[in-house]
N, C-alpha and C positions, 0 to 999 in steps of 0.2 A: 306714617303711614296708617289709614283708616281702617275701618274693621274687616270693610270686603277685602282687601289686601290681606294681610291676618287670617280672614278665612280662606282664600284662594290659595296662600302657600300654605298653610295646614292640610288642605287639600291635595295640594301637589306632593308635599312630605310623603305622608300616606300613602298615594299613588307609589312612589319610589319605594317605599319600605312592602309595600306589598310583591310588588314586581319581584325584591331581592328576597324577600324570606320567606315568602309563601308560594304554593305551587299552582294559584288562585290562574287561569288562563289571563293574559295580558287583555283580552279582547272586553271581558268582564270588569278588569280592573278600570280599563279607563271609561268603560258606557257604566261605571259606578260612579268614577268620578265627573263626569258628565251632568249625570243625574243631580248629583250636588251640586254644581255650580248653578243649573236651572235652578236646582231648588231654593237657592238662595238669593238667586236674581243676581250673580257676579258678573253676570252682561244681557243685551239684552237677547229676545228667545231667538231672532233672526241670525244676528251673529252667531251664536252658540252653534244653531243649527248649521250655517253656511258651509261646513267640510264634506257635511251630504251633498251638496247640491253644487259644490268646487270642480270645474276643468279638470285640472290636477288630478282629483282622485280621481275622476271619472275616465280620465286618459289611463291610470295607472289598470283599473278593473278591463276596460277594452285589450291595452296592449300584452295580460295573461294569455286573451285570447287570441292575438295574433301571436305569441310565443308557442302558444300548445299548435297551431296548425303549422309551424317550423318543425314543432318536435315530431308531430304526429305523422309528417310525410320524411323526416328522416332526412331534412334537409341541415340540420346541425351535425347530423353525424359524418354525413357526406364530404360537408366541408370539414369537421376536424379529420378525419383519415387524410384528406390530401394536404391538409397544412402539416400534418404531427408526424404520419410514418412510425418506426421505431428507434428512437434517435439511443444510443449506447452511452451517451458520458452524461454526468445530472447538468452542466453547464449547456449541452446542446438539448435537452430534456427542457429546460427551464427557459431556453430560447424559444422553443418551437412550439411552446406551449403558453408562457405565458403573455407572449407579442400578442398571436393571434386571441389569447382569450379577452385580454385588456381593450384591443380591437373590437372583438363582438360583442362585448358586454359595454359598449359604446352606445349598441343599437336595440340589444335583446338584455332581456332582464333576466341577473341573475344567476336566480336560482334555476333554471332548466341547464345555462351552463356548465354552473360545478354541480350538479348533479349530472350530468354527461360525462364530466374529465375525470369524476371520483372515478370509475372502475377502468378508464382509461389508466389514470396512475397505479392504479394497484397492478394490471398485468402490469405495464413496464415496469415495476418496482421489481416483480420476480420474474419477468424474462429478461430484463437487462441487469439486475441486481440492484437497480436505481433506491436508495434513502428515499424511500416514500415519506417520512416526516417533513422531508426537505422541499418539498413539491407540492404538500394539500396547502399548507397554510400558505403558500406565495401563491397558490391557485387563488386562493378567499381574495386576497390583498389587491393583485392582477383585475380583479373583475368591482371590487371595489373602487380603485385608484382610474381602471377605467369608464367605467359607470358615471362618473364628473363632468365627462367629457363633452357632454350632449345632453341637450333635454328629454331626450326619453332615457337615458342610461340609466339612469337611477328613480327611484320615486321620491328623493328626497330634489333632485331636481322641480320636477314638476310640481307637488306641493308649494317650493317658492315661486316658480313662474304663477303659480297661481294667485299667495300673497302678493309676491308686487303688483299683479296686474288689481287685486282689490284695493290694495295701499294708494296705486296710480289714480283710482275711482275717487276714492275719496280725498288725497289731495292731489289735483291736475297738476299743480305747479311745479310737484318736486321733478328735482333735476336725476329723474331714474329713466331707463328705458327698459323696456317688456323683455321679459328672456324667451328668445327666439330658440334656432335647434341650436346653434354652434356661439351663442353668445358667450358662454364659459371656456371655449377653447384655448382662447391665447393666457388663460393663467390654470386650466386643468389639463390642456397637452404638454407643457414642460412640470407641471407636478406629476403624471403620471409618469413619464421619463425619466424624472429623477427617483423616482420612488418604485417601479422597475430595475435600475440600475442596483443602488443601493441592497435590495432584494437578493437581489443575483450574485453582487459580489459579495456578500457578507451573510448570506443564509447559510453556509457551511460552518460557519462559528458560531449563529446565533440560534442555528435550532438544532433539536437532538438528532443525534443519531436512532434508530429503530429503535423500540422497545421489543421485546420479547411478550407476548402475553400466555395465558394457561391455554388457549382453546387453539388446538389446532386441528388441521384442513381433514385430521384422519379422522376425528371423530363423527364427520357429518356425512351424511348416505352418500352414495352412488350411485350412479347410475351410466345404464353402457346405452347412447346415444349412436343415431347412424343418420346420416346425410348425405345427397345427394349433390353432385355441383351442374347447379342449370347451365345447360349449354349456350344458355342466353344471357348468362348473368354476368357481373362483374368482376369473378374470382377467376378467370379464364387465365392459366398465364401465371398467377400470383403465386411468389413462393411461399414454404412452411411458414422462413423465419419473417415475413413481409406481413403476414395472418397471426405471426404470435403462438402458433398452433403447436410445438413443441414443448415450450414448457409456460403455456397462460398458468394463469390463475386459476386453480381448484377442477382441473382436467389435465386430463392424459390419454396422447394421442393412440391409442390401439393398432390402428390400419389403414394404409387407402389401400383398398382395391380398385382397379381400373376396369370398367367397362368392357374388356374382354377377358378379366377375369383372373388377370396378373396380381403382382405386388408389388408397389412402388416404394422405393424405399424411405426410410423418416429420414430424409438428409434435409437441412437447412433451405438448399436449394434446388429442391424438387418443388418442383410446378404444376399447380393443378390443371386438370382437362375435361371438359364436358363428360357428364356421366360417371366421374369417379363417387367413391362411395367412402365415404371417412367413416370412420369409426373410433369414437370417443366414450374414457368412462371419465364422468362430469359430476361436480356435487347439484344437487337441490339449485343454489342459485348461481349456477352457471346458463344453465338447460335453456333460461329465456332466453339470453345473450343468443344463442350457438341460434335458435331458432328464429329469431329476430334476426339473420345475416342478410343481407341482399344478397341469392345467390345458392342458398342453401335451399333445399328443400327434405321435410322427414324422408326416410330410405322408406318407412312401413307406412305407407298410403293402401290403405287397405281398401277403401271406397272410396269414389270417382266424389269430389266437393261439388254441388250447386251454388256455392258463392264462390265470392272472390276472397284469395290469401287475408287481408286485411281487414275481414270483417271477424273472419276464427279468432278463436281462443285457445288459452292453454288451460287441464285444468288436471289436479292429481287425481289419480283414485286407484282405489282397491280393490283386486280383483275378490267377489264374492266365495265363500265355500259352494252356494249354490248356480255357480257361476257354468252356464253350461258348455263352453269350452275348455274348461279346465285339463290338461291333457292334451289337447292338440297344439302344433304349432303356429306359431303368429303367423308364419305362411299363408296356413289354411284360414286363418280366418278373412272376415267376421261371419257368422251364421248370415249365409242369403235371405234370411227372413226378418235381420232385425231391422227396425230404421232407422237407428244409432249411424251417422255418419263421423270417422275418425280417423286420425294418425297415429300413434304409436310413436313418441318423440323420444321418451329414453322409457327403462327398465330398470327396477332397486329389487336385490330379492334377498331378505335380511339384512340390508341397510349396503351390498356389494354390487359392484356391476359385474354380470355373468359375462361368462369368456368364452362363450360360442357365440356366433351371429344372433342380432333377433330374430332374423327367419327361423331358425332353428328351434329356438326357446321353445318349451311347452310350459303351459301357464300354468301354474301355482297357484289353491288361494294364498292370498296375505303378498301376492305381489304387486309392487307399487308402483303404478304406473304415470306417465304423464304423458297426456293427447292433447291433439288439436283437434276441435271442435266446429262445430259450426253453433249459431248463437241459439237454436232449438236444440241443443244437445239434452240438457237439464228435462226438457217438456219431454223430448221422446223417451227417457231416462227412465221416465217417472214410473213405466210398466215392466221393467227391465231387473232382470237378477244381477247383472253382467255382477253389476260393481257392490260395494256394501257401502262406499264412502266416496262421496266425489265433493270436490274441492276447487273452487277457481280462484285462478291464480291472479290477483287483482293487479290491475297498474301494468297489464301485460298484453300488449298490442303489437301485432306484426304493420308494421310503417308502409304508409302510402306510397312506396318508394317512385313509384312513375308521377307521383305528382310533385315530388321535392321540386321540381325547376321551375313550376309555377309558383311554388308558396314561394320560393327564395326572388323569384321577379316581384310577385305582389308586396315582399316585403322592400326590395329595393325602392320598387316608385313610392310604396308611402312614406319611406326617408326622404327620398329626392324631392315631392311635391309640399314636403312639410318642412325640409332646407331652405327651398327655395322661396317659402312664402305662400304661395298660389293656396293653400289650406290653410285650417288651424291645424295641432297636432290628432285632437280628438275629433274632428273631422277626418281626418286620414286616417288615422288606425280606426274609424268604423265602417269606410268603404273597404278599408283592406281586410277588414275583418269577414263583410260581407263579402268579397272575393273570395277569399279562401273556403266561406261556406258553397259559394256559388260552384264552387269547379270540383268541389267535392274534400279538400284537402283535410278535410274534418267537418265532422256533425256537430249540428248543435249542442248535441248530450255532450260529449267531448269536448266543444268548447265551454259551454258553463260549469264541465265540471273541473276544468283548472283556473277558474278564475277564482282567486285567494281572498274571501269576501270576510273574512279574520281580517286580514292585511287594512283593505278598507275601511273597516267602521275603528278598526283600530286609531288610523291616522286623522280620520271625519273627527273624530272624539278629541285627538290630539291637539286640532284644531279650534274645538268648542274651547279646547281648554286653553289654549291662546289668547283666544279672545279675553276671557276672564281675568287672563293675566295684564292685559291691556287696559279693559274697562275698569277694573277693581283700583288702577292704581301701580300696582305691582312693578310690572314693565318700567315705567316711571324710579318707581325708588330703588330699582337694582341699576338699573341705569345711571342713577345718582350716586350707589354707592362703588360702579365701575368708576365712573368718572372721578369719585376722588382716587379710587386708587393708580388708574394710568396716568392720572392730570390734564392737561390740554391737549397732550401732543395724538396728532390720530393716531401717530404707529401703533402708540401705546393700548389705545382705544382698539384698535383690530385686533391686538394681540389678547386682549381681553374677553375679546369676543369670541377668538379661535379658542380658549382657554375654555372658556366659558359651555364650549359645542362640543369638546375632547370632553371634559368632566360630565355633561348631562348624557354622552352618547354608552358609558359605563357605566349611566343607572339608568336608563330609559332606551330607547329606538334611535335608530338616527332620526330617522322623520319627525318623532315627536321632539328632539331636540333642536330641532332647524325651526318646530312651529314655536318652541316658547322660546327661542333664543332673536326670533326676527323680530318682532318690537321691542325688544330691548336694545339692538343693533340699531333699529332705528333713530329710537329718542335721541342713544347715543352720536349717532350723527347730527339729527339735528341742532343738537346741543352745543358740538361744537360749529355749526354753521358750515359742514362742509359736507363733498358731495355722494353721497350714500351705497354708491356702485358700488365701489372697493370693500363697503360694508357687506353688502350680498354678495361677493366674491367668497368673503372670508368664511361668511355663514355656508355655503353652498358647499367649500371643500370641506371644510371642519366638520360640518354635519353626518358627513360621510364618512370622515377617517373613524372607522372603527375596528381599530389594529387593537388594541392595550386590552379588550376584554371576549372572554370565546361566545357568554353569551349579549353581546351586544349589538350583532349583525347576524342576520340568520346564514348567510355563506360561512363563516366562524363557525357556529354548531353543526355545521354542516360536514366539514370536517371534522370536528373535534374526535369524534370514535374512530373514523377509520385510520386518523395519523395516530392513537393514543395517544395525543398533547394532554400535557397539565394545563393548568393555569398559568403558570412558571412561563411557560414556552412563548406565550401570545405576550408575555408583559417586557422578556428580553428582544425580540425584534420589534413588538410593537411599538414602544416606549421613545427610541432612537427614531423611528420609521416616522411615526408623529412628529417631532419635532423637526426631521429634515423638513416634512411637506408643510409643517406652520411655515418656518422661515423662508419657503418660499414661495411660497402663498400671498405673506404679507409684505414681500419685494415685490411680487409683480401684479397686483392687482391696484397698487395706487398707480404704478406705469404706466398700467394700458388706461386706468380710466381716475383722471386728477382729481385730489382733491379741491 
């Protein structure tokens, strides 16, 4: 190896060390590594910066906005509710959760899917007594497996598609094909089926029982919250058992008062009717979920709002000692001259939920309120003395359920035209984003706020480092080393590529692993004189198999704390799953793409 190769290797080692041993933001580490590569001239500038204009990277950014539209309209939530329901056994829960999650992650970003299912699993664990520790890790793994099945299922596939396109541009005669929507399906779908079967069959032995934590729900602040069942909403006829309200996490149902004033029994088979007033004692964390339920409206709406609910916000407010309404019942609020329009969603007094109905509660200084307000609440409240403290609940918005069908249709159209090859994935995603904006599924502000620019910069920087690995001769040197270990047999070479991806997954992100290993895999294929497509497929699956380490993939980190996991829990189930996935991949890739 020459000096450039040694410098590149040193930069890569430093990058890995900083990612593992320090708390520096990964985006800063990768940008620093790219800066050093440019400084030392390890690759041409245009190659080092090509990732920032790569169609795969741009497609990932646009798909963040498409997923935001699905999330903003509640389309994902509605699909989950219809598919999952309330399973009562671990096997039923895993089948109803993991299969739809794997299918959905083939077409949607994994992060919002996992984020949406975390509270679902938490509630199931409490209401049905299911071990959440045997659902959280399988949830993350199912999204990882399902994401390998299509071009848009994971960022790794999109980046590899861009790398293959660039490789074919430079080497027109190479025996490769561009990656289309379902090119990887012949290998990825069987891998996903086998992987899910392994998780379902072994999780009860390889994953731990739920662990006790020191923090108990009793230490949290409780609110009294009251909601009215919308006569035109989807909750009519639904039972308390269907909705999980009797044993929900962080809440207790106090009573159901019918529209005629009578009390309904709190039994699992009690069905909701139009105008029912549902009274809960709930924690601060649960209130937003109740408020965002399609079909429920706050019972204490004190003034008529001038705007639609999807534009409203939730705020926490503390009643000021100077509030002129202190001592008055909530039913008599607000003051006629007050410009502020709001609805009282929940009230907590000294950390407890009041025993009396909200309408009969008399305000006291220090009462903690959760309010539904319009966007101009903070401006109108500047001259008010009602509240001594107001705080916006960030990330909480009432979903545009009336646009859910529209968002689903746009998403389906995007997948269809990209699958049939009528448009590129980037073009289809751009049109889908525009359609969601024009149809009101989301705003430009919401779309922009949901693009994770850190991930995009990390991917683009990693591609620049990958160019340095290739141009400096480091890729050829590593390929020669793998050839020495794997011999002249292509199956052994595939095994080395897969193991290299798994090792790098444990050190850096899966996208970075794919970018670093791609030139090495291509060099191996050229040296062996074989079809490089089996290497591309092995690289695609191997780079996505982030099962062993909790910090190797973002969805693993998302379930790490809710599941009270330890590092060894991921290793115990992740190692055999990685081996199984590798065996299936190395067998199937050359079967469909002959050497």
